[in-house]
Every structure is written in C-alpha cells, then in structure tokens.
C-alpha positions in Angstrom: -77.6 -47.5 12.5 -79.7 -50.0 10.7 -78.8 -50.5 7.1 -81.5 -49.7 4.5 -82.6 -52.4 2.0 -80.4 -50.8 -0.7 -77.3 -51.3 1.4 -75.0 -54.3 0.8 -72.9 -55.8 3.5 -69.7 -57.3 2.1 -67.2 -59.6 3.9 -63.5 -58.9 3.1 -60.1 -60.0 4.2 -57.2 -57.6 4.3 -53.9 -59.3 3.1 -50.4 -58.2 2.2 -47.4 -59.6 0.4 -44.2 -57.7 1.1 -46.3 -54.7 2.1 -48.3 -54.7 -1.1 -51.7 -54.7 0.5 -55.1 -55.3 -1.0 -58.7 -55.8 0.2 -59.8 -59.3 -0.9 -63.4 -60.3 -1.6 -64.6 -63.9 -1.9 -66.9 -63.7 -5.0 -67.8 -67.4 -4.8 -70.1 -66.3 -2.0 -71.0 -62.7 -2.8 -71.2 -60.4 -5.9 -69.9 -56.9 -6.5 -71.6 -54.8 -9.1 -69.1 -52.0 -9.5 -65.6 -53.1 -8.4 -63.9 -50.1 -9.9 -65.9 -47.6 -7.8 -65.5 -49.9 -4.8 -61.8 -50.0 -5.1 -61.5 -46.2 -5.4 -63.7 -45.8 -2.3 -62.2 -48.5 0.0 -58.5 -48.0 -0.9 -58.5 -44.5 0.6 -56.3 -44.8 3.7 -58.1 -42.1 5.6 -61.8 -42.5 4.6 -61.8 -46.2 3.6 -60.3 -49.5 4.7 -57.0 -48.6 3.1 -55.0 -50.5 0.5 -53.3 -50.5 -2.9 -56.6 -51.7 -4.4 -59.1 -54.6 -4.2 -58.9 -58.2 -5.4 -61.9 -60.3 -6.3 -61.5 -64.1 -5.9 -64.0 -65.5 -8.5 -65.0 -68.9 -9.9 -63.3 -70.0 -13.0 -64.0 -72.7 -15.6 -60.3 -72.9 -16.5 -58.6 -72.9 -13.1 -59.1 -73.3 -9.4 -60.1 -69.6 -9.2 -60.0 -66.4 -11.2 -58.3 -63.2 -9.8 -59.5 -59.7 -10.7 -57.5 -56.9 -9.3 -58.3 -53.2 -9.3 -55.9 -50.4 -8.5 -56.5 -47.6 -6.0 -57.8 -45.3 -8.7 -60.3 -47.9 -9.9 -58.4 -49.0 -13.0 -58.3 -52.8 -13.6 -54.9 -54.4 -13.7 -54.0 -57.5 -15.6 -51.7 -59.2 -13.0 -50.2 -58.6 -9.6 -47.6 -61.0 -8.3 -48.0 -60.1 -4.6 -51.8 -60.3 -4.8 -51.8 -63.7 -6.5 -49.7 -65.2 -3.6 -52.3 -64.0 -1.2 -55.1 -65.5 -3.3 -53.3 -68.9 -3.0 -53.0 -68.5 0.7 -56.7 -67.6 1.1 -57.9 -70.5 -1.1 -55.8 -73.0 0.9 -56.4 -71.8 4.4 -60.2 -71.5 3.9 -60.3 -75.0 2.5 -61.6 -73.9 -0.9 -58.6 -75.5 -2.6 -56.9 -77.9 -0.2 -53.8 -78.5 -2.3 -50.3 -77.0 -2.2 -50.3 -76.7 -6.0 -53.0 -74.7 -7.8 -53.7 -72.6 -10.9 -55.3 -69.1 -10.9 -56.8 -67.5 -14.0 -55.8 -63.8 -14.6 -56.2 -61.4 -17.5 -52.5 -62.3 -18.3 -53.3 -66.0 -18.5 -53.2 -69.0 -16.2 -50.6 -68.8 -13.3 -49.4 -71.8 -11.3 -48.7 -71.5 -7.6 -46.7 -73.7 -5.3 -47.4 -73.1 -1.6 -45.1 -73.7 1.3 -47.1 -74.7 4.3 -46.2 -75.1 8.0 -48.7 -76.4 10.6 -51.6 -75.7 8.2 -50.6 -72.1 7.5 -49.1 -70.9 4.2 -45.8 -69.2 4.9 -44.6 -68.4 1.4 -45.7 -69.0 -2.2 -43.8 -69.5 -5.4 -45.6 -68.2 -8.5 -45.0 -69.0 -12.1 -45.2 -65.4 -13.4 -45.0 -66.4 -17.1 -42.5 -65.1 -19.7 -40.8 -61.7 -19.7 -41.9 -60.2 -23.1 -39.5 -57.8 -24.7 -41.1 -57.0 -28.1 -42.2 -53.3 -27.9 -45.7 -54.0 -29.3 -46.4 -56.6 -26.6 -45.5 -54.2 -23.7 -46.6 -51.8 -25.2 -44.0 -49.0 -25.7 -43.8 -46.7 -28.7 -40.2 -47.3 -29.6 -38.7 -49.1 -32.7 -36.6 -52.2 -32.7 -37.0 -55.8 -31.5 -36.4 -54.9 -27.9 -35.9 -51.8 -25.7 -32.8 -52.6 -23.6 -30.7 -49.8 -22.1 -32.3 -47.4 -24.5 -31.7 -43.6 -23.9 -34.9 -41.6 -23.9 -36.0 -38.2 -22.8 -38.5 -38.2 -20.0 -39.5 -34.7 -18.7 -36.4 -32.6 -18.5 -33.9 -35.5 -18.1 -32.5 -38.4 -20.2 -32.8 -41.9 -18.8 -31.6 -45.3 -20.0 -34.6 -47.6 -19.9 -35.3 -51.3 -20.3 -38.9 -52.1 -21.1 -40.7 -55.5 -20.8 -44.1 -56.9 -20.0 -44.9 -59.3 -17.2 -48.5 -59.4 -18.2 -48.5 -55.6 -17.6 -46.1 -52.9 -18.8 -42.8 -52.2 -17.0 -40.0 -49.7 -17.5 -36.8 -50.4 -15.5 -34.3 -47.6 -14.8 -31.0 -48.4 -13.1 -30.2 -45.8 -10.5 -26.6 -45.1 -9.5 -27.3 -43.3 -6.2 -29.1 -44.3 -2.9 -32.8 -45.0 -3.6 -33.9 -43.3 -0.4 -32.9 -39.9 -2.1 -34.9 -40.7 -5.2 -37.6 -38.0 -5.8 -40.1 -40.7 -7.0 -43.2 -38.5 -6.4 -41.8 -36.1 -9.0 -40.3 -38.6 -11.5 -42.8 -41.5 -11.3 -45.8 -39.6 -12.8 -43.6 -38.4 -15.7 -43.1 -42.0 -16.8 -46.6 -43.2 -16.0 -48.3 -40.6 -18.2 -45.6 -40.3 -20.9 -46.8 -40.8 -24.6 -44.2 -43.5 -25.0 -46.5 -45.8 -23.0 -50.0 -45.8 -24.5 -51.4 -47.9 -21.6 -49.4 -46.2 -18.9 -46.4 -48.0 -17.2 -45.1 -49.3 -13.9 -41.7 -47.8 -13.4 -39.0 -49.6 -11.3 -35.9 -47.7 -10.1 -33.2 -50.3 -9.4 -29.9 -50.1 -7.6 -27.4 -53.0 -7.9 -26.2 -54.0 -4.5 -23.9 -56.9 -5.4 -23.9 -60.3 -7.0 -27.5 -61.3 -7.6 -28.8 -58.6 -5.2 -30.7 -55.6 -6.2 -32.8 -52.9 -4.5 -36.0 -51.4 -6.0 -38.5 -48.7 -5.5 -41.6 -48.7 -7.7 -44.1 -46.3 -9.1 -47.2 -48.3 -10.1 -49.7 -46.9 -12.6 -53.0 -46.2 -10.9 -51.6 -46.5 -7.4 -48.4 -44.4 -7.1 -45.5 -45.6 -5.0 -46.2 -48.9 -3.3 -44.1 -50.8 -0.8 -43.8 -53.7 -3.2 -44.7 -54.9 -6.7 -44.4 -58.6 -7.6 -44.4 -58.2 -11.4 -42.1 -55.2 -11.0 -39.6 -57.3 -9.0 -39.7 -59.8 -11.8 -39.2 -57.1 -14.4 -36.3 -55.6 -12.4 -34.6 -59.0 -12.1 -35.0 -59.8 -15.8 -33.7 -56.4 -16.7 -30.7 -57.0 -14.4 -29.9 -60.2 -16.2 -30.2 -58.5 -19.6 -27.8 -55.8 -18.3 -25.3 -58.4 -17.0 -25.7 -57.4 -13.4 -27.3 -60.8 -12.3 -27.1 -64.3 -13.5 -29.7 -66.2 -15.6 -31.5 -69.1 -13.9 -30.1 -67.9 -10.6 -32.0 -66.8 -7.4 -32.0 -63.0 -7.3 -32.8 -61.2 -4.1 -34.9 -58.1 -4.7 -35.1 -55.8 -1.8 -38.2 -53.6 -1.6 -39.6 -51.2 0.9 -42.0 -53.8 2.2 -39.6 -56.8 2.3 -37.6 -59.1 0.1 -38.7 -61.3 -2.9 -36.7 -64.0 -4.6 -36.9 -64.0 -8.4 -35.4 -66.5 -10.9 -35.5 -66.1 -14.7 -34.3 -68.9 -17.0 -34.7 -66.8 -20.1 -38.2 -68.0 -20.6 -40.3 -68.3 -17.4 -40.0 -66.0 -14.4 -40.5 -67.5 -11.0 -41.1 -65.5 -7.9 -41.1 -66.5 -4.2 -42.3 -64.4 -1.4 -44.5 -64.1 1.7 -48.3 -63.7 2.1 -50.0 -62.6 5.3 -53.5 -62.1 6.5 -53.8 -58.7 8.3 -57.5 -58.8 9.4 -61.0 -59.7 8.4 -64.2 -57.7 8.5 -67.4 -56.5 6.9 -68.2 -53.2 5.1 -71.6 -51.7 4.3 -71.8 -50.3 0.7 
C-alpha cells in the first residue's frame, strides 16, 4: 500500500548487548518528533518491532555523538550501559566515527568508550560508566544517612536488606540467598519500582553470589519490566558486592545475566564495564 504524504519512513537498526535489545535510529540523517510514543509503539513484541525500547543516535557539540534512550513504556532513561556499547559499534562500523576510542553524551554526562575490533567488526566494548554514587539524595532514595548499604526495609509484605546507588540512574540491589530461577520477579519487581522510597522509580537487581568475584543477577528495570540484561544494573550489582565484601575492589567481576556475561571493575571511583554488542538486523518502518 502506498504511504500517504503524512507517513514518515524511518530507517532503523536492531542491536543487542547481552540480550538487552533496542531499536536504534540514526538521527544525524532523520528526525523523530515524538520518540516516547514511538518507543511505546515499536517496543511491543507482538505488534511492533520488539525491544526493550528505542535509542536515538544524535549529533552533539560536546562529544562524538549524543545518545537518547527511551524505555518500552515511553519514559526516557538517563543511561544504559548495554545500549551505549551498541552505539559505539554502530558509529564505528558505519564509518561515522572511525576510531576505537570515542565519547558519547548522555543525560548522565559524557561517557568514554574503548572498542575491541577484529577484521573491521567491533566484538566488544569497554565503557567508562562513571562513579557509583551512594548519597541518598543523588540516587534518589528517601532514607536517611550518608549511604544506604545493607539497610533493612519493608517492601510489600516482606523485609529486604537493600543497597542503593546511582549509576546515572537509580538502583536498588538485593542479595538473594536462593536460586534466582525460582525468584518471583514479576511479583516482587513492581513493588520496588513503584515504592514511595524511590521518588523517580528504581531498577532492582536481585543478586546471588556464586564465588570469588562471580555473581549472578536478574533485573527488574523501571519502565521495561524484567530484561535479559542491564549494563548499569550490572555495575550497581558489582559495586554493591564490593561494599558487602563479596568481591574485590579494582578486580574484574564476572556478572552473569540471563542474556550473557558482563565484566565489571570498580576502583572505588569509576566503574568500568566490558561486554558484547551485536547487530541483529536492519530495516525501515512507516510511521
């Protein structure tokens, strides 16, 4: 059927990092008037393209490019570690930024990427994820004190010990003593996301310690529900594991997620994350 003059045809690239999949739009070459509505429509896995949201790759006067990411419900996120790795891969492989080191502007500030390349293809990306912020007002979380580390709180009908921090977006880490495959995350996740303790909502990581510098994680992301991976969540989980004494500072920590593994290192200041980035397919969609 021929498109009417009011229709807009957009080119996109579907990409994923450890199973955290987004629909990417090159906004150097096209414009999107209502990205929130577009994300809600296209993220639907039955009636849309399917994904955890959309990512706009935009021009920047401060960096090589600017990343805007929108969750599946249309809300705009400040930062996504898995998405930013894919942005680096896209910029390099399209020739837009033909360097293995680049900077990306986000709502959480400038982020530096180091790309590992084999035969012209980006195989993995190390991202400077910035500091892990612990002050409650910076997260934000409505609890007193200089930090919220292993703090008992009531969520729903149960008590949990939580560690809260910001990786440019709010995170709440819960150490889980049992097998994560039995975790009723569909029931518990929304209780955290919408709890008044978190005025901007929260991403909740349920973490099981597997061994020395090895942890496993499932995540409930605000605005998207459970996802196969969350880069900032993996960083939060690793930092919380260091604070709890389960993992070492300035040491590579293997974080096992449903969509694959990420490697995180926290030196007490900056958090570094390394992981894969993969192009799934390209196409066009008529809006």
